[in-house]
Structure formats: structure tokens, C-alpha cells
C-alpha positions in Angstrom: -3.4 -33.3 -14.7 -1.6 -34.9 -17.6 1.8 -36.0 -16.4 3.1 -36.1 -20.0 2.3 -32.5 -20.8 4.6 -29.5 -20.3 4.2 -27.8 -16.9 3.6 -24.5 -18.7 0.6 -26.1 -20.4 -1.0 -27.0 -17.0 0.2 -24.3 -14.6 0.6 -20.7 -15.4 3.5 -19.3 -13.3 3.1 -15.6 -12.6 5.9 -13.5 -11.2 4.2 -11.5 -8.6 7.2 -9.4 -7.4 10.7 -9.3 -8.8 13.7 -9.4 -6.6 13.6 -5.8 -5.5 12.8 -3.6 -2.6 9.0 -3.3 -2.6 7.2 0.0 -3.2 3.6 1.0 -3.8 3.5 0.3 -7.5 0.3 -1.0 -9.0 0.7 -4.4 -10.7 -0.5 -5.5 -14.1 -3.4 -7.8 -14.8 -2.8 -11.3 -16.3 -5.6 -13.2 -18.0 -6.4 -16.6 -16.5 -8.4 -17.7 -19.5 -7.7 -21.3 -20.5 -5.8 -22.0 -17.3 -6.9 -24.2 -14.5 -4.3 -22.9 -12.0 -1.9 -20.1 -11.4 1.1 -19.9 -9.1 2.0 -16.4 -8.0 5.7 -16.1 -7.3 7.0 -13.2 -5.3 10.7 -12.6 -5.0 11.7 -10.0 -2.4 15.2 -8.5 -1.9 15.3 -6.9 1.5 17.8 -4.1 1.9 18.3 -2.4 5.3 15.6 -1.0 7.7 13.0 -3.3 6.1 9.4 -3.2 7.5 7.9 -5.9 5.2 5.2 -5.5 2.6 1.5 -6.4 2.9 0.5 -8.9 0.2 -3.1 -9.3 -0.8 -4.5 -11.4 -3.6 -7.4 -9.8 -5.5 -9.9 -10.8 -8.1 -11.9 -8.6 -10.6 -15.1 -9.1 -12.5 -13.9 -7.2 -15.6 -10.6 -6.9 -17.5 -10.3 -3.3 -16.4 -10.2 -4.3 -12.7 -13.9 -3.7 -12.4 -15.4 -5.0 -9.2 -12.0 -5.7 -7.7 -12.1 -7.4 -4.3 -9.8 -9.5 -2.1 -9.5 -13.1 -3.1 -9.8 -15.6 -0.2 -6.7 -17.7 0.5 -5.5 -19.2 3.7 -2.2 -20.9 2.9 1.0 -20.0 1.0 4.6 -21.2 0.8 7.7 -19.3 1.7 11.5 -19.4 1.9 12.7 -16.5 4.0 16.4 -17.0 3.3 17.2 -18.2 -0.2 21.0 -18.0 0.5 20.7 -20.7 3.2 18.6 -23.4 1.4 15.9 -23.9 -1.2 13.2 -25.4 1.0 9.7 -24.1 1.2 7.5 -23.9 4.3 3.7 -23.6 4.3 2.2 -20.9 6.4 -1.2 -19.7 7.4 -2.6 -16.5 5.9 -5.1 -14.5 8.0 -7.7 -12.2 6.5 -6.4 -12.8 2.9 -3.2 -10.8 3.6 0.3 -11.5 4.8 3.3 -9.4 5.4 6.7 -10.4 4.0 9.6 -11.1 6.4 11.4 -7.9 7.6 14.9 -9.3 8.1 17.5 -7.0 6.6 19.7 -8.2 3.8 17.7 -11.4 2.9 16.3 -12.6 -0.4 12.8 -14.1 0.1 10.5 -16.3 -2.0 6.7 -16.6 -1.6 4.5 -18.9 -3.6 0.7 -18.6 -3.7 -1.5 -21.2 -5.5 -4.6 -19.8 -7.3 -7.3 -22.0 -8.8 -9.7 -20.0 -10.9 -12.2 -22.8 -11.3 -12.7 -23.0 -7.5 -12.6 -19.2 -7.1 -14.4 -16.6 -9.2 -11.9 -15.1 -11.7 -8.9 -14.9 -9.3 -6.3 -12.3 -9.5 -3.3 -11.4 -7.5 -1.9 -8.1 -6.5 0.1 -6.7 -3.7 -1.0 -3.9 -1.4 2.5 -2.5 -1.5 4.7 -4.2 -4.0 5.6 -3.8 -7.7 5.3 -6.5 -10.3 2.5 -8.4 -8.7 0.3 -10.2 -11.2 -3.4 -9.6 -11.2 -4.9 -12.2 -13.5 -7.8 -10.8 -15.5 -11.1 -12.5 -15.0 -12.6 -14.9 -17.6 -14.9 -13.3 -20.2 
């Protein structure tokens, strides 16, 4: 990593979910070509009677989502109350999926680090959330 380069030249931030109540929308694909790393950012705005949303990263072998399968990841970061502070806590992910916090009336932040050179053409999507980024595989 070049400490003198812009962060946007070294890390591709991907907004995985905007600050909204999740639904079952299908996310877009985002190309990871020419990037060494991607950080998927998921912002969640819980309303009332929240049940949480399942988040699963996926990878594909073609730009049209061909050969899509879950992408292995075991750790992520979260802040389950953005109104209280801006700290992030690491948490374990089981079976490549986690469920967002279900506390009513909270704004949440989740960050997932993706490294395409150590994983085959990674992508990210949610099982039940709009706006998740699914990076397209390298050609």
C-alpha cells in the first residue's frame, strides 16, 4: 500500500445498503477489475417491528452473475447504534452470512472487507437488502 496515494486509488468503497429499511431487492454488480480490495459498507435504518436482514457476500464467475456462489468471510465490523458513538466492533460471521441487529429505531453500520486477489472474483450482495454491491468478477 502506498501511503502517499489517495485512499480511493487503493481501496474501492462499495455502498452495500443505503440507510433504509431492508427489502428483498436484488443488488447491482460492481467490477473489481484493477482493485486489490473492496470494503462493502451497509447502512441500515431500523424502523419499528424490525426482524433483521440476512447478509451474504457472493462471487460470480461472469459479469452476468454466472456461477454465483457464496463468498467465504468470517469477520466483519459493525456499529449497532450510530447515534451513540462512531466506534466499530469486529464480530464473527458463521456460514458466510450474518443477520443485522433488530433493535427498533436504530441506525446501523456494517463494514465487510473483500480482497479479490485472495478470493476468486469476489462479490457482495444481501440475501434480503437493497443496494448491496456485487462486484463483477475479473475478465
